[in-house]
VOPAFI-472878 format. One record per residue (C-alpha): residue in three letters; residue number from 1; x, y, z; chain. Coordinates in nm, 3 decimals, decimal comma. Layout:
# VOPAFI-472878
ALA	NUM	X	Y	Z	A
...
This chain:
# VOPAFI-472878
MET	1	9,631	16,510	17,263	A
THR	2	9,542	16,171	17,121	A
LEU	3	9,587	15,978	17,433	A
GLU	4	9,405	16,239	17,574	A
CYS	5	9,068	16,243	17,373	A
LEU	6	9,142	15,811	17,433	A
ARG	7	9,104	15,846	17,828	A
ALA	8	8,792	16,071	17,781	A
GLU	9	8,641	15,871	17,545	A
PRO	10	8,772	15,536	17,543	A
ILE	11	8,675	15,297	17,208	A
PRO	12	8,330	15,096	17,270	A
ALA	13	8,315	14,725	17,293	A
ASP	14	8,203	14,673	16,976	A
GLY	15	8,397	14,929	16,796	A
ARG	16	8,602	14,687	16,570	A
GLN	17	8,302	14,453	16,539	A
ARG	18	8,147	14,810	16,380	A
VAL	19	8,429	14,921	16,156	A
LEU	20	8,458	14,622	15,983	A
GLU	21	8,112	14,635	15,901	A
ALA	22	8,170	14,972	15,765	A
LEU	23	8,423	14,828	15,588	A
ARG	24	8,222	14,558	15,432	A
LEU	25	8,419	14,256	15,569	A
ASP	26	8,323	13,969	15,778	A
ASP	27	8,530	13,858	16,084	A
VAL	28	8,841	13,717	15,895	A
SER	29	9,164	13,804	15,791	A
ALA	30	9,262	13,909	15,463	A
LEU	31	9,491	13,591	15,372	A
GLN	32	9,190	13,404	15,453	A
ARG	33	8,976	13,536	15,222	A
VAL	34	9,265	13,545	14,924	A
ARG	35	9,251	13,163	15,019	A
GLY	36	8,916	13,107	14,983	A
ARG	37	8,946	13,332	14,679	A
LEU	38	9,204	13,110	14,513	A
ARG	39	9,060	12,789	14,628	A
ARG	40	8,700	12,858	14,425	A
ALA	41	8,889	12,951	14,176	A
ALA	42	9,043	12,608	14,180	A
VAL	43	8,709	12,390	14,124	A
ARG	44	8,611	12,595	13,846	A
LEU	45	8,962	12,519	13,663	A
ALA	46	8,966	12,159	13,773	A
THR	47	8,636	12,134	13,692	A
THR	48	8,662	12,281	13,350	A
LEU	49	8,985	12,056	13,276	A
LEU	50	8,766	11,750	13,390	A
LEU	51	8,513	11,865	13,133	A
SER	52	8,772	11,908	12,870	A
VAL	53	8,884	11,560	12,936	A
LEU	54	8,567	11,388	12,929	A
GLY	55	8,477	11,554	12,615	A
LEU	56	8,774	11,474	12,455	A
SER	57	8,801	11,154	12,575	A
GLY	58	8,439	11,070	12,459	A
TRP	59	8,569	11,249	12,103	A
ILE	60	8,831	11,011	12,076	A
VAL	61	8,574	10,698	12,208	A
ARG	62	8,376	10,811	11,892	A
GLN	63	8,658	10,874	11,637	A
ASP	64	8,811	10,541	11,725	A
ARG	65	8,449	10,345	11,677	A
ALA	66	8,491	10,020	11,489	A
PRO	67	8,398	10,082	11,122	A
LYS	68	8,085	9,882	11,046	A
LEU	69	8,248	9,643	10,717	A
HIS	70	8,111	9,358	10,527	A
MET	71	8,449	9,204	10,482	A
ARG	72	8,464	8,904	10,218	A
PRO	73	8,460	8,566	10,371	A
VAL	74	8,740	8,343	10,328	A
VAL	75	8,730	7,984	10,273	A
LEU	76	9,052	7,845	10,238	A
PRO	77	9,070	7,464	10,051	A
SER	78	9,172	7,188	10,273	A
PRO	79	9,482	7,033	10,185	A
ASN	80	9,584	7,388	10,061	A
ALA	81	9,884	7,438	9,822	A
TYR	82	10,008	7,717	10,030	A
THR	83	10,136	7,517	10,321	A
TYR	84	10,318	7,293	10,068	A
PHE	85	10,517	7,572	9,900	A
ARG	86	10,569	7,724	10,226	A
ASP	87	10,721	7,439	10,338	A
SER	88	10,929	7,366	10,021	A
ALA	89	11,051	7,741	10,072	A
ARG	90	11,161	7,636	10,385	A
LEU	91	11,339	7,370	10,298	A
MET	92	11,557	7,481	10,022	A
GLN	93	11,914	7,490	10,050	A
VAL	94	12,156	7,766	9,931	A
PRO	95	11,833	7,931	9,745	A
ASP	96	12,131	8,182	9,627	A
ALA	97	12,334	7,951	9,404	A
VAL	98	12,015	7,820	9,283	A
MET	99	11,914	8,140	9,134	A
LYS	100	12,277	8,245	9,010	A
VAL	101	12,249	7,854	8,798	A
ALA	102	11,880	7,958	8,709	A
CYS	103	12,015	8,268	8,546	A
ASP	104	12,327	8,082	8,317	A
TRP	105	12,028	8,117	8,063	A
PRO	106	12,027	8,444	7,941	A
ARG	107	11,649	8,487	7,942	A
VAL	108	11,612	8,412	8,293	A
GLU	109	11,906	8,629	8,364	A
ALA	110	11,717	8,899	8,177	A
ALA	111	11,361	8,778	8,371	A
ASN	112	11,582	8,821	8,712	A
ARG	113	11,605	9,208	8,597	A
TYR	114	11,212	9,228	8,647	A
ARG	115	11,225	9,459	9,027	A
ILE	116	10,955	9,386	9,274	A
PHE	117	10,999	9,521	9,609	A
GLY	118	11,067	9,889	9,506	A
LEU	119	10,737	10,168	9,511	A
VAL	120	10,765	10,139	9,123	A
PRO	121	10,811	9,801	8,935	A
ARG	122	11,049	9,802	8,678	A
VAL	123	11,001	9,589	8,353	A
ILE	124	11,304	9,602	8,149	A
VAL	125	11,285	9,487	7,788	A
GLU	126	11,634	9,461	7,648	A
PRO	127	11,825	9,200	7,499	A
PRO	128	12,020	8,955	7,788	A
THR	129	12,354	9,075	7,832	A
THR	130	12,509	8,761	7,807	A
PRO	131	12,338	8,642	7,445	A
ASP	132	12,582	8,374	7,371	A
ARG	133	12,465	7,989	7,482	A
VAL	134	12,855	7,876	7,649	A
SER	135	12,739	7,763	7,991	A
ARG	136	12,910	7,942	8,262	A
ILE	137	12,771	7,653	8,558	A
ALA	138	12,939	7,327	8,573	A
PRO	139	12,685	7,023	8,559	A
SER	140	12,817	6,884	8,877	A
GLU	141	12,730	7,181	9,031	A
ARG	142	12,371	7,195	8,893	A
LYS	143	12,305	6,823	8,991	A
ALA	144	12,422	6,898	9,381	A
LEU	145	12,206	7,167	9,351	A
LEU	146	11,950	6,940	9,268	A
LEU	147	12,000	6,652	9,469	A
ALA	148	11,998	6,940	9,801	A
ASN	149	11,652	7,011	9,695	A
ALA	150	11,524	6,666	9,634	A
GLU	151	11,264	6,744	9,914	A
ALA	152	11,168	7,066	9,861	A
LEU	153	11,113	6,964	9,458	A
ARG	154	10,890	6,676	9,621	A
LEU	155	10,682	6,894	9,805	A
LEU	156	10,610	7,170	9,554	A
ARG	157	10,479	6,926	9,336	A
THR	158	10,241	6,786	9,539	A
GLY	159	10,131	7,139	9,621	A
LEU	160	10,075	7,188	9,248	A
ARG	161	9,804	6,900	9,298	A
HIS	162	9,626	7,101	9,542	A
GLU	163	9,419	7,382	9,535	A
TYR	164	9,600	7,763	9,684	A
ARG	165	9,491	8,032	9,854	A
GLU	166	9,628	8,291	10,017	A
PRO	167	9,551	8,282	10,410	A
PRO	168	9,389	8,646	10,468	A
VAL	169	9,640	8,928	10,569	A
LEU	170	9,494	9,061	10,913	A
SER	171	9,747	9,297	11,033	A
PHE	172	10,063	9,497	10,907	A
ASP	173	10,294	9,286	11,069	A
ALA	174	10,152	8,989	10,883	A
PRO	175	10,422	8,734	10,771	A
SER	176	10,520	8,782	10,403	A
ASP	177	10,865	8,634	10,347	A
HIS	178	10,729	8,324	10,174	A
TYR	179	10,686	8,552	9,888	A
ARG	180	11,095	8,546	9,844	A
GLY	181	11,064	8,178	9,879	A
TYR	182	10,832	8,138	9,587	A
LEU	183	11,080	8,295	9,342	A
HIS	184	11,348	8,077	9,501	A
LEU	185	11,139	7,751	9,406	A
ALA	186	11,105	7,902	9,035	A
TYR	187	11,466	7,936	8,986	A
LEU	188	11,492	7,598	9,139	A
LEU	189	11,247	7,465	8,859	A
VAL	190	11,457	7,645	8,621	A
ALA	191	11,800	7,457	8,745	A
GLU	192	11,589	7,109	8,702	A
ALA	193	11,478	7,255	8,335	A
GLN	194	11,829	7,287	8,260	A
ASP	195	11,970	7,021	8,393	A
ARG	196	11,721	6,769	8,208	A
ALA	197	11,766	6,967	7,895	A
ARG	198	12,163	6,915	7,930	A
ARG	199	12,044	6,472	7,974	A
GLY	200	11,844	6,520	7,624	A
ASP	201	11,499	6,473	7,812	A
MET	202	11,313	6,784	7,644	A
GLU	203	10,996	6,604	7,762	A
GLY	204	11,091	6,714	8,117	A
ALA	205	11,272	7,011	8,068	A
LEU	206	10,956	7,160	7,921	A
GLU	207	10,714	6,997	8,192	A
SER	208	10,970	7,239	8,480	A
SER	209	10,945	7,516	8,268	A
LEU	210	10,533	7,468	8,279	A
ASP	211	10,563	7,399	8,659	A
ALA	212	10,707	7,743	8,715	A
ILE	213	10,449	7,912	8,546	A
ARG	214	10,172	7,659	8,715	A
LEU	215	10,380	7,808	9,049	A
GLY	216	10,311	8,165	8,922	A
THR	217	9,942	8,095	8,819	A
LEU	218	9,839	7,938	9,168	A
VAL	219	10,033	8,117	9,407	A
ALA	220	9,846	8,483	9,276	A
ARG	221	9,518	8,358	9,396	A
GLY	222	9,386	8,605	9,715	A
ALA	223	9,712	8,732	9,748	A
PRO	224	9,732	9,080	9,746	A
MET	225	9,936	9,337	9,492	A
VAL	226	10,288	9,228	9,602	A
GLY	227	10,208	8,876	9,622	A
TRP	228	10,085	8,910	9,256	A
HIS	229	10,407	9,049	9,124	A
VAL	230	10,640	8,742	9,286	A
ALA	231	10,335	8,530	9,064	A
ALA	232	10,403	8,756	8,741	A
LYS	233	10,796	8,727	8,791	A
CYS	234	10,731	8,308	8,845	A
ARG	235	10,534	8,340	8,542	A
ALA	236	10,817	8,579	8,346	A
ILE	237	11,043	8,302	8,448	A
GLY	238	10,907	7,968	8,377	A
ARG	239	10,846	8,154	7,998	A
ALA	240	11,214	8,289	8,001	A
ALA	241	11,281	7,877	7,989	A
LEU	242	11,069	7,792	7,760	A
TRP	243	11,152	8,047	7,522	A
GLU	244	11,526	7,875	7,572	A
ILE	245	11,406	7,528	7,510	A
MET	246	11,163	7,599	7,235	A
ASP	247	11,392	7,484	6,954	A
SER	248	11,450	7,169	7,098	A
LEU	249	11,055	7,106	7,102	A
SER	250	10,919	6,859	6,926	A
ARG	251	10,599	6,949	6,720	A
ASP	252	10,393	6,779	6,980	A
GLN	253	10,563	6,983	7,252	A
MET	254	10,502	7,262	7,110	A
LEU	255	10,141	7,212	7,040	A
ARG	256	10,086	7,056	7,384	A
ALA	257	10,316	7,373	7,582	A
ALA	258	10,080	7,624	7,336	A
LYS	259	9,770	7,491	7,471	A
GLU	260	9,843	7,454	7,844	A
LEU	261	9,985	7,807	7,848	A
GLN	262	9,619	7,924	7,705	A
THR	263	9,482	7,705	7,999	A
LEU	264	9,698	7,847	8,252	A
HIS	265	9,680	8,235	8,190	A
ALA	266	9,312	8,218	8,143	A
SER	267	9,288	8,097	8,478	A
GLU	268	9,549	8,398	8,608	A
THR	269	9,451	8,603	8,906	A
SER	270	9,373	8,921	8,756	A
ILE	271	9,488	9,243	8,864	A
LEU	272	9,159	9,423	8,922	A
GLU	273	9,115	9,116	9,139	A
ALA	274	9,469	9,161	9,301	A
LEU	275	9,361	9,521	9,357	A
GLU	276	9,032	9,402	9,555	A
ASN	277	9,262	9,146	9,750	A
GLU	278	9,499	9,456	9,843	A
GLU	279	9,168	9,608	9,945	A
GLU	280	9,040	9,381	10,155	A
ALA	281	9,414	9,327	10,334	A
GLY	282	9,455	9,698	10,344	A
VAL	283	9,117	9,784	10,543	A
ALA	284	9,195	9,440	10,795	A
ALA	285	9,527	9,586	10,846	A
LEU	286	9,428	9,919	10,913	A
ILE	287	9,098	9,824	11,157	A
ASP	288	9,376	9,631	11,340	A
PHE	289	9,674	9,887	11,358	A
THR	290	9,394	10,160	11,486	A
GLY	291	9,224	9,932	11,733	A
HIS	292	9,521	9,979	11,999	A
HIS	293	9,433	10,321	12,197	A
SER	294	9,741	10,470	12,146	A
TRP	295	9,741	10,473	11,741	A
ARG	296	9,771	10,775	11,665	A
TRP	297	10,105	10,790	11,842	A
THR	298	10,252	10,561	11,665	A
ILE	299	10,178	10,596	11,313	A
PRO	300	10,576	10,686	11,200	A
ARG	301	10,635	10,349	11,238	A
LEU	302	10,385	10,195	10,936	A
SER	303	10,730	10,363	10,722	A
ARG	304	11,005	10,321	11,017	A
GLY	305	10,971	10,017	11,129	A
ALA	306	10,812	9,851	11,472	A
LYS	307	11,151	9,901	11,633	A
SER	308	11,168	10,297	11,582	A
GLU	309	11,140	10,571	11,843	A
GLU	310	10,942	10,866	11,824	A
SER	311	11,008	11,160	11,984	A
ALA	312	10,735	11,376	12,215	A
SER	313	10,690	11,648	11,993	A
GLU	314	10,631	11,359	11,682	A
LYS	315	10,373	11,174	11,870	A
ALA	316	10,197	11,505	11,955	A
LEU	317	10,230	11,585	11,622	A
TRP	318	10,087	11,304	11,424	A
PHE	319	9,825	11,316	11,768	A
VAL	320	9,672	11,683	11,612	A
LEU	321	9,684	11,578	11,260	A
THR	322	9,493	11,289	11,298	A
ILE	323	9,223	11,353	11,574	A
GLN	324	9,016	11,518	11,343	A
HIS	325	9,007	11,158	11,121	A
SER	326	8,816	10,872	11,267	A
ARG	327	8,895	10,500	11,211	A
SER	328	8,572	10,493	10,943	A
ASP	329	8,723	10,778	10,768	A
MET	330	9,111	10,632	10,680	A
VAL	331	8,947	10,312	10,586	A
LYS	332	8,690	10,521	10,321	A
ARG	333	8,989	10,722	10,201	A
PHE	334	9,229	10,386	10,163	A
ARG	335	8,934	10,203	9,973	A
TYR	336	8,842	10,536	9,758	A
ALA	337	9,217	10,509	9,652	A
VAL	338	9,203	10,170	9,556	A
ARG	339	8,905	10,177	9,344	A
SER	340	8,994	10,478	9,181	A
ALA	341	9,304	10,272	9,031	A
LEU	342	9,064	9,981	8,943	A
ARG	343	8,923	10,257	8,707	A
ARG	344	9,202	10,376	8,574	A
GLN	345	9,365	10,158	8,259	A
ALA	346	9,477	10,349	8,000	A
TYR	347	9,795	10,426	7,852	A
PRO	348	9,907	10,706	7,870	A
LEU	349	9,708	10,830	8,160	A
PRO	350	9,484	11,105	7,997	A
THR	351	9,585	11,436	8,046	A
ALA	352	9,217	11,480	8,207	A
VAL	353	9,245	11,196	8,512	A
ALA	354	9,673	11,288	8,548	A
GLU	355	9,561	11,675	8,635	A
ARG	356	9,234	11,663	8,774	A
ARG	357	9,149	11,732	9,173	A
TYR	358	9,180	11,408	9,368	A
PRO	359	8,934	11,516	9,705	A
TYR	360	9,171	11,316	9,944	A
PRO	361	9,544	11,367	9,899	A
GLU	362	9,636	10,974	9,940	A
GLU	363	9,515	10,918	9,610	A
VAL	364	9,805	11,117	9,453	A
LEU	365	10,046	10,923	9,640	A
LEU	366	9,881	10,611	9,538	A
ARG	367	9,794	10,702	9,165	A
PRO	368	10,147	10,646	9,011	A
GLU	369	10,205	10,360	9,189	A
TYR	370	9,894	10,155	9,098	A
GLY	371	9,929	10,306	8,724	A
ALA	372	10,248	10,098	8,711	A
ARG	373	10,142	9,810	8,806	A
LEU	374	9,814	9,839	8,572	A
LEU	375	10,142	9,878	8,325	A
VAL	376	10,292	9,538	8,462	A
ALA	377	9,988	9,376	8,429	A
ASP	378	9,898	9,402	8,077	A
THR	379	10,238	9,371	7,967	A
ASP	380	10,228	8,991	8,167	A
ALA	381	9,936	8,892	7,976	A
ALA	382	10,086	8,979	7,636	A
GLU	383	10,435	8,795	7,706	A
ALA	384	10,199	8,524	7,794	A
GLU	385	9,994	8,547	7,491	A
LEU	386	10,301	8,636	7,285	A
LEU	387	10,469	8,267	7,377	A
SER	388	10,196	8,033	7,340	A
THR	389	10,098	8,201	6,967	A
THR	390	10,469	8,145	6,885	A
LEU	391	10,463	7,783	6,967	A
ALA	392	10,158	7,714	6,793	A
ILE	393	10,315	7,910	6,466	A
HIS	394	10,635	7,688	6,482	A
ALA	395	10,436	7,374	6,562	A
TYR	396	10,193	7,441	6,220	A
ARG	397	10,519	7,504	6,033	A
ARG	398	10,686	7,185	6,163	A
THR	399	10,333	7,006	6,021	A
HIS	400	10,265	7,183	5,712	A
GLY	401	10,640	7,273	5,604	A
LYS	402	10,470	7,674	5,572	A
TRP	403	10,411	7,986	5,811	A
PRO	404	10,030	8,035	5,875	A
SER	405	9,859	8,247	5,699	A
GLY	406	9,700	8,405	5,986	A
ILE	407	9,622	8,364	6,361	A
GLU	408	9,272	8,237	6,257	A
GLU	409	9,403	7,950	6,060	A
LEU	410	9,609	7,858	6,405	A
VAL	411	9,274	7,851	6,641	A
ARG	412	9,083	7,709	6,314	A
ARG	413	9,313	7,402	6,290	A
GLY	414	9,312	7,364	6,671	A
TYR	415	9,677	7,456	6,726	A
LEU	416	9,515	7,713	6,976	A
GLN	417	9,235	7,682	7,187	A
ARG	418	9,119	8,050	7,121	A
VAL	419	9,229	8,360	6,968	A
PRO	420	9,480	8,584	7,137	A
GLN	421	9,425	8,910	7,296	A
ASP	422	9,612	9,200	7,269	A
PRO	423	9,592	9,384	7,631	A
PHE	424	9,714	9,724	7,476	A
ASN	425	9,507	9,690	7,223	A
ARG	426	9,144	9,828	7,287	A
ASN	427	8,828	9,929	7,109	A
VAL	428	8,586	10,213	7,222	A
VAL	429	8,450	9,978	7,428	A
GLY	430	8,712	9,858	7,617	A
GLN	431	8,787	9,502	7,485	A
THR	432	9,069	9,368	7,384	A
THR	433	9,140	9,261	7,039	A
ARG	434	9,408	9,036	6,951	A
LEU	435	9,739	8,988	6,854	A
ARG	436	9,904	9,120	6,524	A
TYR	437	10,049	8,896	6,260	A
ARG	438	10,194	8,960	5,959	A
ALA	439	10,476	8,819	5,736	A
VAL	440	10,811	9,017	5,691	A
SER	441	11,085	8,893	5,435	A
GLY	442	10,876	8,562	5,433	A
GLU	443	10,922	8,516	5,828	A
PRO	444	10,653	8,577	6,046	A
VAL	445	10,600	8,859	6,301	A
VAL	446	10,368	8,879	6,632	A
TYR	447	10,355	9,187	6,834	A
SER	448	10,169	9,344	7,079	A
VAL	449	10,075	9,698	7,020	A
GLY	450	10,261	9,828	7,294	A
PRO	451	10,116	10,083	7,595	A
ASP	452	10,126	10,354	7,308	A
GLY	453	9,830	10,147	7,169	A
LYS	454	9,961	10,212	6,822	A
ASP	455	10,012	9,951	6,532	A
ASP	456	10,385	10,034	6,441	A
GLY	457	10,442	9,733	6,246	A
GLY	458	10,664	9,529	6,456	A
VAL	459	10,902	9,778	6,521	A
ALA	460	11,049	9,685	6,826	A
LEU	461	10,961	9,890	7,168	A
TYR	462	11,201	10,159	7,287	A
THR	463	11,148	10,520	7,457	A
ASP	464	11,221	10,859	7,340	A
SER	465	11,544	11,019	7,458	A
ALA	466	11,272	11,307	7,640	A
PHE	467	11,230	10,979	7,926	A
VAL	468	11,592	10,882	7,963	A
ASN	469	11,925	11,069	8,005	A
GLY	470	12,095	11,053	7,618	A
GLY	471	11,932	10,821	7,341	A
THR	472	11,701	10,553	7,358	A
SER	473	11,585	10,305	7,652	A
ARG	474	11,445	9,993	7,679	A
LEU	475	11,319	10,031	8,039	A
LEU	476	10,929	10,013	7,975	A
THR	477	10,696	10,297	8,070	A
SER	478	10,328	10,397	7,968	A
TYR	479	10,481	10,635	7,721	A
SER	480	10,684	10,381	7,520	A
LYS	481	10,655	10,392	7,180	A
GLY	482	10,675	10,077	6,915	A
ASP	483	10,549	9,698	6,996	A
LEU	484	10,616	9,412	7,218	A
VAL	485	10,754	9,153	6,900	A
ALA	486	10,817	8,788	7,004	A
GLY	487	11,148	8,756	6,971	A
ALA	488	11,255	9,071	6,952	A
THR	489	11,132	9,241	7,283	A
VAL	490	11,001	8,953	7,408	A
GLY	491	11,166	8,580	7,434	A
TRP	492	11,460	8,749	7,218	A
């Protein structure tokens, strides 16, 4: 029937077009229609992605803008003692053997245990492990080492006649191997002092010991914290050698050494200056590190080393974590942490300071590290003052046949240039007061009140067993009790 109907009334010529119009379709296939829709969706998606990438790129460019900072101008002296000391350290022969020879003196061996390159430096104030004076080093061995290092000594003493300024640190990859070389030079000077003392040349032994202290005074200038700690250890090594030869010095030699030590101590770089140098070096290194377009992906290399490889997930994680922080913000956080350390100098830390909330988590990590360094700085200053005062007291005794009545008498009679200060003993306005001096059984006792700030009458420093495993410890902490006593915990 359908065929008969079609024969009776055929499909009109425009029937197909009329059907498509009734269905609201144009003259294209359904597949073409779908393709068109997909094409338009793809264009919209690509446009969205492009705008997102451009927006993210613009955000990163904004975050990575170079900080507008005012850096302190650095003027290097010419000639610079840094060049002489660096070259002298490079010329040193068998430095480990030199250190072994220098540690033949028990007090130098004790100073050698002061740790520098750890997170928190340790200050140990316990008696030497070898209190006997029997030498373990053959004179011929010491003499051979000194002859092999004659040129290094010559360059070193040439440098001591010039001004020193550490070249500015401009990146995290800045060379720092010269710091360990400075320690070797201090040991070399002590070995020279040993040789001169053995031959009876006490003037030369005194000069070698003072040269080690002069080296430590110079190399801290312009240096960040690690350089300051190396300088402090060089001074400690030189002071230990001076304690060793003190009893063999003449009255005039003691008097000259006491005044020279006070002069050197007055010219030392303070811990506050070192922290300012640390800030400048850290900021310069941060700016250099973040100047590369891919710095957000390589942050783990700062702790694991430049040759370490990060996984893709690590890179993505660090990118997400740091994208919210701009270069300026990171510099600001670093500066906040360092400047906060400048304001904390009380021992032990007040509870309010220890428990306060810090706006930046970085400071919580840096606080104990810098706190330990402030403790080391005051210990170093106290040891320097105690040594110069002890020398002056013994020079007075050799002149007058009796002990002085007080430290003020040493200043009044010209044995000291000024009243020695106790860095641990501060008054209500934060100013240091003088060292303590008292007579015990007819013998003078000179001491600093120590980190607890309390005068214990010259009781040698110790730490409660609450902070160590059993018994007491001679490891100096901000909670140690007792006093830093010349000849007991300082100089032995």
